[in-house]
BAVEX-567785 format. One record per residue (C-alpha): residue number from 0; x, y, z. Coordinates in pm, 1 decimal, padded with zeros to 6 digits, m for minus. Each point is the difference from the previous one (the first is absolute). Layout:
  nr       c1       c2       c3
 NUM        X        Y        Z
...
***
This chain:
  nr       c1       c2       c3
   0 m03697.2  03035.6  01852.3
   1  00179.5 m00118.9 m00310.1
   2 m00172.1 m00272.8 m00201.7
   3  00273.6 m00090.7 m00246.5
   4  00373.2 m00068.5  00019.5
   5  00075.6  00309.9 m00203.0
   6 m00211.3  00214.4  00234.6
   7  00183.2 m00146.6  00300.2
   8  00331.6  00083.5 m00163.6
   9 m00118.2  00353.0 m00070.5
  10 m00091.6  00037.7  00368.6
  11  00350.1 m00110.3  00102.1
  12  00158.7  00240.3 m00246.7
  13 m00220.0  00287.3  00114.5
  14  00093.1 m00063.7  00363.1
  15  00371.5  00012.6 m00083.7
  16 m00043.2  00315.4 m00206.8
  17 m00196.3  00165.9  00281.5
  18  00282.5 m00060.4  00246.6
  19  00259.4  00122.7 m00251.0
  20 m00198.9  00312.8 m00086.7
  21 m00074.1  00080.7  00364.2
  22  00371.5 m00014.6  00083.8
  23  00089.1  00218.1 m00298.5
  24 m00270.2  00253.1  00081.4
  25  00119.3  00019.1  00359.8
  26  00358.3  00053.6 m00116.0
  27 m00114.6  00276.4 m00235.5
  28 m00206.8  00174.7  00266.5
  29  00289.5 m00009.3  00246.6
  30  00239.7  00144.4 m00257.1
  31 m00247.4  00274.5 m00094.0
  32 m00059.8  00090.9  00362.9
  33  00374.8  00017.2  00065.6
  34  00063.4  00210.9 m00310.6
  35 m00291.1  00237.0  00066.0
  36  00109.9  00050.0  00360.1
  37  00353.6  00073.3 m00111.6
  38 m00121.6  00253.9 m00255.8
  39 m00230.3  00161.2  00258.3
  40  00301.6  00049.1  00229.1
  41  00172.4  00183.9 m00282.9
  42  00239.1 m00275.0 m00105.6
  43 m00024.6  00032.7 m00377.5
  44  00311.6 m00189.1 m00101.7
  45 m00004.3 m00183.5 m00329.8
  46  00072.7 m00331.9  00168.6
  47 m00311.5  00028.6  00217.6
  48 m00225.6  00081.1 m00295.1
  49  00153.2 m00261.8 m00228.7
  50 m00043.3 m00264.1  00270.8
  51 m00372.1  00073.6  00011.5
  52 m00022.3  00001.5 m00378.4
  53  00179.5 m00333.4 m00012.1
  54 m00249.5 m00170.0  00232.6
  55 m00291.1  00144.2 m00197.5
  56  00148.0 m00126.6 m00326.5
  57  00063.5 m00347.2  00143.9
  58 m00360.5 m00025.5  00120.5
  59 m00130.1  00108.0 m00341.8
  60  00227.0 m00245.5 m00180.6
  61 m00125.6 m00286.5  00216.0
  62 m00362.4  00098.6 m00059.1
  63 m00069.3  00094.5  00360.8
  64 m00113.0  00344.4 m00112.2
  65 m00094.6  00122.5 m00345.7
  66  00234.1  00212.6 m00209.7
  67 m00219.5  00309.9  00019.7
  68 m00015.5 m00033.3  00377.6
  69  00379.5 m00023.6  00012.0
  70  00029.2  00310.7 m00217.2
  71 m00241.2  00186.5  00227.0
  72  00194.5 m00097.5  00313.5
  73  00326.0  00111.7 m00158.4
  74 m00146.9  00331.0 m00119.6
  75 m00137.3  00080.0  00345.7
  76  00327.7 m00095.7  00164.2
  77  00196.7  00218.7 m00241.1
  78 m00238.1  00291.6  00057.8
  79  00034.9 m00036.6  00377.9
  80  00378.7 m00004.4 m00034.0
  81 m00010.5  00310.4 m00217.8
  82 m00215.1  00182.3  00257.5
  83  00230.2 m00106.2  00283.1
  84  00306.3  00120.4 m00190.0
  85 m00132.7  00355.5 m00013.3
***
């Protein structure tokens, strides 16, 4: 329980940020799942891969995931696409 006005404000801000981050994380996970499924089916078009990369970059820019995590996701997605292309 917050004891000061500033602590109460911080609680309100944290609650808003939690909702925002949860929505962004959900959007990212959905996009990744869609992209991975498409790659697993053998659809390795540039538009599919770039769509996944775009969502990863947006999440990293907004601070939902860290930059290294975004890089790791993109590297694994690119590797999966490369394997599927063979």
